[in-house]
C-alpha positions in Angstrom: -16.4 3.5 -13.6 -18.4 4.4 -10.6 -17.1 7.3 -8.5 -15.7 6.3 -5.1 -18.4 8.2 -3.3 -21.2 6.5 -5.3 -19.7 3.1 -4.8 -19.2 3.6 -1.1 -22.7 4.9 -0.6 -24.2 2.0 -2.4 -22.1 -0.5 -0.4 -22.9 1.0 3.0 -25.8 3.4 2.9 -25.2 4.1 6.6 -24.6 7.4 8.5 -21.4 5.9 10.0 -19.6 6.6 6.7 -17.9 9.9 7.0 -17.7 11.4 3.5 -17.0 15.0 2.6 -20.2 16.9 1.6 -21.0 19.2 -1.2 -19.1 17.5 -4.0 -20.1 14.9 -6.5 -17.1 12.7 -5.8 -14.4 12.6 -3.2 -11.3 14.5 -4.3 -7.6 14.1 -3.7 -6.6 15.2 -0.3 -10.0 14.4 1.2 -10.3 11.8 4.0 -12.7 8.9 4.0 -13.6 6.8 7.0 -15.6 3.6 6.5 -15.7 0.0 7.8 -13.2 -2.3 6.0 -16.1 -4.2 4.5 -17.5 -1.1 2.9 -14.1 -0.2 1.4 -13.9 -3.7 0.0 -17.4 -3.5 -1.5 -16.5 -0.1 -3.1 -13.4 -1.3 -4.9 -13.8 -1.2 -8.7 -13.7 -4.7 -10.2 -12.1 -4.8 -13.7 -10.3 -7.4 -15.8 -6.6 -6.8 -16.1 -5.1 -6.6 -19.6 -1.6 -7.7 -20.6 1.2 -5.9 -18.8 2.4 -4.1 -21.9 4.9 -1.3 -21.4 5.6 -2.0 -17.8 9.0 -1.7 -16.1 10.0 -0.6 -12.6 11.7 2.4 -14.2 8.2 3.7 -15.0 7.9 4.4 -11.3 10.9 6.6 -10.3 11.6 5.5 -6.7 13.8 6.1 -3.7 14.0 9.8 -4.3 14.8 12.4 -1.7 11.6 14.4 -1.9 12.3 16.8 0.9 16.0 17.2 0.2 17.1 16.2 3.7 19.7 13.7 2.5 17.5 10.7 3.1 16.0 8.9 0.2 12.7 7.1 0.5 14.3 3.8 1.3 16.3 5.2 4.2 13.3 7.2 5.4 11.3 4.0 5.8 14.2 2.1 7.3 14.5 4.8 10.0 10.8 5.0 10.5 10.2 1.3 10.9 13.3 0.4 13.0 12.5 -0.9 16.4 16.1 -0.1 17.4 17.4 2.9 15.6 20.4 2.3 13.4 23.6 4.4 13.5 23.8 7.1 10.9 26.9 8.8 9.4 27.0 11.9 7.2 23.5 13.2 6.3 21.8 9.9 6.0 24.1 6.9 5.6 22.8 4.0 7.6 25.6 1.9 9.1 25.4 -1.8 8.3 24.7 -4.2 11.1 23.2 -1.5 13.3 19.5 -1.2 14.1 16.8 -3.8 14.4 13.8 -4.4 12.1 10.9 -6.8 12.8 9.2 -8.1 9.7 5.5 -8.7 10.5 5.0 -10.6 7.2 7.0 -13.6 8.6 7.6 -12.7 12.2 11.4 -12.5 11.7 13.9 -10.0 13.0 16.7 -8.4 10.9 19.8 -6.6 12.2 21.4 -5.9 8.8 19.8 -3.3 6.5 20.8 -5.4 3.5 18.3 -8.1 4.7 15.5 -5.5 4.7 13.5 -4.6 1.6 11.1 -1.7 1.3 7.8 -3.3 0.1 5.2 -1.4 -1.8 2.1 -2.8 -0.2 0.4 -2.9 -3.6 3.4 -3.7 -5.8 4.4 -1.5 -8.7 3.5 -4.2 -11.3 0.1 -4.7 -9.7 -0.5 -0.9 -9.5 0.3 -0.7 -13.3 -2.2 -3.4 -14.0 -4.8 -1.7 -11.8 -4.8 1.7 -13.3 -1.3 3.3 -13.0 -0.5 2.5 -16.6 -2.4 5.6 -17.6 -1.1 7.8 -14.9 1.4 10.6 -15.5 5.1 10.1 -14.6 4.7 12.4 -11.7 1.7 10.4 -10.3 3.7 7.2 -10.6 6.7 8.8 -8.8 4.4 10.0 -6.0 3.0 6.5 -5.7 6.4 4.8 -5.6 7.6 7.2 -2.8 4.4 7.5 -0.8 5.6 8.5 2.7 2.3 10.2 3.6 0.5 7.0 4.5 2.7 4.5 6.4 0.6 1.6 5.0 1.9 2.3 1.5 5.6 1.4 2.1 7.1 -0.8 4.9 10.3 -2.4 5.9 10.1 -6.2 5.7 12.4 -9.2 5.4 13.8 -9.3 1.9 13.0 -13.0 1.4 9.3 -12.3 2.2 9.2 -9.4 -0.2 10.9 -11.3 -3.0 8.4 -14.2 -2.5 5.6 -11.7 -2.8 7.0 -10.1 -6.0 4.1 -8.4 -7.9 1.4 -10.8 -6.7 -2.0 -9.8 -5.3 -3.9 -11.5 -2.4 -5.4 -14.1 -4.7 -1.8 -15.3 -5.4 0.2 -14.5 -2.2 -0.4 -13.7 1.4 2.2 -13.2 4.2 3.3 -16.6 5.7 2.6 -15.5 9.3 -1.0 -16.1 10.3 -0.8 -13.1 12.5 -0.3 -10.9 9.5 -3.4 -11.9 7.5 -6.0 -9.3 8.7 -3.5 -6.4 8.9 -2.2 -7.2 5.4 -5.6 -7.3 3.7 -6.8 -4.1 5.5 -3.6 -2.3 4.4 -4.0 -3.6 0.8 -7.5 -2.4 0.6 -6.5 1.0 2.1 -3.8 1.6 -0.5 -6.0 0.5 -3.3 -8.6 3.0 -2.1 -6.1 5.8 -1.5 -4.8 5.6 -5.0 -8.1 4.6 -6.7 -6.8 1.4 -8.0 -9.1 -1.4 -9.3 -9.1 -5.1 -8.5 -9.5 -8.0 -10.8 -12.3 -10.5 -10.2 -10.1 -13.2 -8.6 -8.3 -10.6 -6.4 -11.6 -9.1 -5.3 -13.1 -12.5 -4.4 -9.9 -13.4 -2.4 -10.2 -10.0 -0.5 -13.8 -10.7 0.3 -13.1 -14.2 1.5 -10.2 -13.1 3.7 -11.9 -10.1 5.2 -14.9 -12.2 6.2 -12.7 -14.0 8.7 -11.3 -10.7 10.1 -12.7 -8.0 12.3 -14.4 -5.1 10.5 -12.4 -2.0 11.7 -13.2 1.5 10.6 -10.5 2.5 8.1 -9.5 6.1 7.7 -7.6 7.0 4.5 -6.7 10.2 2.7 -7.1 10.0 -1.0 -3.9 10.6 -2.9 -5.6 11.1 -6.3 
């Protein structure tokens, strides 16, 4: 597989790409900045095999990483609320308080039970795209990634359930206003975690991004 640095350089070959210098490949913790089209071109394209061995339990999620009483789900609910919900105890969100706007389908929720926390690149898709060979610690970090707000987001539960584990060749948000943001965030998360794309997925990403602006994306590599 090509290194991310090599793939990006081949895709862009322009000085606007801000890559760390002095190393053969970008390393975890380093930050890359590149036009969206360049990140798309640099995504590895590989066929996906059968989803052998996968279960959601392979990705331990909704942990309390910083031991502040809020698990990952509640951290995202609090972060993404447009009207802050009431909290009791250390981090119990009171039902029917707070407001969340789901940009996937342009709906508004006022009950936390109508809000799901979506993994931008779903756990099953991550497994198919490289996470099957990760360590348990890496999969846990992926499933609870609060360091990049594009990785996890609060959305209408019906939209999230419709999405399931599908990639952009199979599912896109129903709101037309969400298309370009969604595809940019998808590419960002795949880049951040060095995940591959299958041929149909990559073709769909290229087709969709061609109709969008070409913003410069900045992403810190998680692995």
